[in-house]
NULUMVEX-215100 format. One line per 4 residues: their letters; for each residue x, y, z of N, C-alpha, C. Coordinates in pm, 1 decimal. Layout:
# residues N
A) X Y Z X Y Z X Y Z  ...
***
This chain:
# residues 68
XXXX) 320.7 429.3 -907.6 210.0 497.3 -850.3 94.8 439.2 -894.1  0.3 427.6 -792.2 -135.7 339.0 -823.7 -232.1 440.2 -893.1  -344.3 364.8 -935.1 -448.8 462.1 -999.0 -507.0 560.5 -911.7  -487.6 529.1 -771.3 -541.9 640.0 -683.6 -449.4 735.5 -608.9
XXXX) -332.8 732.2 -668.3 -228.9 823.0 -630.7 -118.2 776.7 -523.3  -143.8 662.1 -486.9 -39.8 605.5 -380.7 85.6 577.4 -451.7  198.3 604.4 -369.9 319.4 597.8 -418.3 394.4 481.9 -356.9  438.1 387.4 -431.1 535.0 270.5 -373.2 658.4 277.1 -452.8
XXXX) 762.1 227.5 -391.2 900.8 238.6 -433.9 929.3 118.7 -531.6  835.0 29.1 -540.5 875.3 -93.6 -619.0 765.9 -133.6 -721.4  813.2 -157.7 -848.1 694.7 -180.5 -955.9 639.5 -323.4 -928.7  694.9 -394.6 -846.1 641.3 -535.7 -809.2 539.3 -527.8 -714.0
XXXX) 539.2 -414.3 -624.5 428.2 -403.8 -510.3 299.4 -381.3 -569.8  221.3 -470.4 -616.0 97.3 -455.7 -683.9 -29.8 -448.6 -559.5  20.5 -497.9 -455.0 -78.4 -491.5 -333.9 -41.3 -348.1 -265.0  44.5 -280.9 -293.9 67.9 -148.3 -228.1 105.4 -158.2 -80.1
XXXX) 181.7 -271.2 -58.3 229.6 -299.4 88.4 323.8 -204.6 138.9  411.8 -138.5 43.7 523.2 -41.8 89.9 497.0 85.8 47.3  384.5 152.7 48.8 358.3 291.5 9.2 427.2 393.6 89.5  470.1 497.9 40.1 519.5 610.8 128.9 427.5 731.6 120.1
XXXX) 326.6 738.2 73.4 238.5 836.5 83.6 145.6 829.4 -46.9  71.4 953.2 -59.2 -30.2 956.3 -172.0 -9.4 1102.1 -232.9  -9.0 1121.9 -378.3 -1.3 1242.2 -436.7 -122.3 1312.9 -413.2  -235.2 1254.3 -372.7 -348.7 1329.0 -354.1 -336.6 1423.4 -223.8
XXXX) -245.9 1386.6 -132.0 -239.2 1471.5 -5.1 -96.2 1551.1 -13.4  -47.5 1577.7 -132.1 65.4 1657.1 -153.5 132.3 1638.4 -272.1  252.8 1696.7 -289.2 316.9 1677.3 -423.6 420.4 1564.1 -427.3  426.5 1517.7 -537.6 515.2 1405.2 -573.7 648.1 1434.1 -530.4
XXXX) 708.8 1540.8 -578.1 837.9 1588.3 -528.1 869.7 1591.6 -385.6  764.2 1627.4 -295.2 754.6 1609.7 -153.1 783.5 1478.5 -119.6  694.5 1381.9 -156.0 715.6 1244.7 -114.8 847.3 1185.6 -153.9  893.5 1221.2 -280.5 1010.1 1148.4 -326.7 1143.9 1200.3 -242.6
XXXX) 1141.5 1344.3 -206.4 1256.2 1389.5 -130.2 1215.9 1376.4 33.9  1135.2 1320.4 60.9 1081.3 1309.2 200.3 1169.7 1221.0 275.1  1173.2 1227.3 391.5 1259.3 1142.5 498.3 1212.2 995.5 494.5  1094.7 965.5 473.9 1049.5 829.8 486.2 1117.6 753.1 373.0
XXXX) 1107.0 805.8 223.7 1179.2 743.4 113.6 1312.9 742.2 133.1  1385.7 861.3 173.6 1528.5 855.8 198.1 1564.0 749.8 302.7  1489.0 727.7 400.1 1535.6 628.1 507.8 1505.6 476.8 449.4  1420.9 461.9 363.7 1410.6 325.1 288.4 1532.2 308.1 200.0
XXXX) 1552.0 420.4 127.5 1665.9 389.4 33.0 1798.8 368.2 93.5  1824.1 442.2 207.7 1932.7 421.3 284.5 1939.3 278.4 344.6  1836.7 226.5 399.7 1826.7 99.2 461.2 1856.9 -16.1 353.5  1813.4 4.8 233.4 1842.0 -100.0 154.2 1953.5 -106.6 48.4
XXXX) 2023.9 1.5 48.1 2141.2 17.2 -49.2 2249.3 -77.1 0.3  2281.0 -155.0 -74.7 2385.4 -260.0 -57.1 2351.5 -384.8 7.0  2243.4 -380.6 99.1 2220.6 -493.9 169.2 2071.3 -561.7 145.7  1999.3 -463.7 71.6 1846.6 -494.1 45.0 1770.0 -499.9 188.6
XXXX) 1654.3 -553.4 171.3 1554.7 -563.2 275.5 1499.1 -693.1 274.5  1565.0 -793.3 311.0 1522.9 -930.7 311.0 1413.5 -960.9 434.2  1393.8 -864.2 530.4 1298.4 -888.8 627.2 1151.7 -841.6 556.9  1150.3 -788.1 449.9 1027.2 -752.3 387.1 980.2 -877.7 292.6
XXXX) 868.1 -938.0 304.8 822.4 -1035.4 213.8 840.8 -1023.0 80.2  801.3 -897.0 33.2 788.0 -857.8 -105.4 934.4 -846.6 -159.8  1021.7 -812.4 -73.3 1177.5 -787.5 -119.9 1248.9 -916.6 -112.4  1220.2 -1012.8 -15.1 1279.9 -1119.2 -16.2 1313.5 -1211.8 -124.6
XXXX) 1204.5 -1225.0 -211.7 1185.2 -1289.4 -331.9 1190.2 -1201.9 -456.3  1270.2 -1103.5 -452.6 1264.5 -1000.6 -556.7 1298.1 -1069.0 -696.6  1221.7 -1057.5 -782.9 1252.9 -1102.3 -922.1 1343.3 -1004.9 -1005.6  1388.4 -873.0 -963.0 1464.2 -789.1 -1026.2 1621.6 -816.5 -1021.0
XXXX) 1674.2 -845.4 -1131.7 1813.0 -889.5 -1123.5 1913.6 -788.3 -1063.7  1870.2 -648.4 -1067.0 1967.5 -541.9 -995.1 1944.1 -530.5 -858.4  1839.3 -606.6 -788.8 1801.8 -597.9 -657.0 1911.5 -671.8 -572.5  1948.7 -622.4 -464.0 2046.0 -699.1 -369.5 1989.7 -828.8 -308.3
XXXX) 1848.7 -831.3 -334.9 1790.9 -944.7 -268.7 1760.7 -1064.8 -376.4  1791.9 -1031.3 -480.5 1760.4 -1118.2 -603.3 1846.3 -1246.2 -575.9  1768.4 -1357.1 -583.1 1839.8 -1488.6 -566.6 1889.5 -1520.4 -435.2  1836.5 -1444.1 -319.8 1881.0 -1482.0 -198.2 1788.5 -1570.1 -116.9
***
């Protein structure tokens, strides 16, 4: 979460390119359980999201995109 309440799903997303909303406009639980976050989670389970620049070169060893 950024200083101004924007929620991103990745700690490496320092430019906030993949935000799913802001807690200033609602509750964190609503964002976390929301359809946008669930759709992103479903899309990257197992296969990752190499079409996203940020994800393609992911430095996290638990990421399916790591080392691809």
